[in-house]
N, C-alpha and C positions, 0 to 999 in steps of 0.2 A: 403117165411119167416114166420116161425111158432113163434107166440106168445103163452107165458104161459097162461093158464085159470087163471083168476082172482077169488081166492075163497073169499067169504064173509059170514059172520056168520049171521044167521038171528036175529032178534030182541027176537024172542021166545026163541032160543036158548041161546043166552045171558043172558036172564032174569031167565032161569031155572038154568043156571050155577051160577048165582049170588044169587039166592034164596036157591039153594042146599048148597052152601058154608056156607051162613049166618046161615041155619037152624043147619048144622053139628057143626058149632064152637059154637053156642049157646047152642046146646044140651050136647056137652062136657065141656062147661064151667059151666053149670047148674050140670052136673054130678059131676065134681071136687067139686064144691061149697058145694054140699049135701053129700059128702063122709063121713062116721063115722070115720074121722081119725082126727089128730091133725092138727094144723095151718101150723106147718112147712112141713108136708106132702102134704098138700092142696098147699101151696105156690110152692114147688118143681114141683107139677104136673103142676101147672098153668104157670110157667115159661118154662117147657118143651113143653106146648101147644103153647104159643108165639113162641118159637124156631122153632118148627115144621111149623107153619104157615109163618113165615118169610122165612124161608129156601125155602118152596114150591114156595113161589112168586118170590124169586131169581132164582131158577132153571127155573120157566116159562119164566122169562125175558129172561135168557140166551139162552133157546131152540129158542124162538121167535127172539132174535138177530141173532142167527146163521143161522136161515132160511132166514131172511130179507138179510143177507149178503151173502148167496149164490145165491139168487135171483138178486142182484145187479150184482155181477159177472158175472152170466149167461147173463144178459142183456148186459154188457159191451162187453163181447166177441162175442155177437151176433152182436152188432153194428160194431165192428172192422171187422167181417167177411163180413156184408153187404157192408163196405165201399171198401175192398180189391176186392169183386166181381163186385161192381159197376165201379171201375177204370180199372179192367181187360179188355184189349182187345183182344181176341184170334188171330185176324188177322194181329196183329203189330208184326213186325219182329224186333229184337234189334241187 
């Protein structure tokens, strides 16, 4: 019986990802705030930034959910196969 390798992210990788996201978001927000344009243009860019961030989180969640769904289906199929193999008697005549 083969079991899939359980992958885990390290704390350092998680921290690096969070810090990188925070820095990029802050840098872009500061860039928008200090652009030499009118308030309407600045507001439009800020709304665009928020839209991109929320859609990126939604996409990441969908990808994660699909990956977890395939892992669960794979485990259920493996359990069914293991049950069938355990119940099978090759020497039994029907």
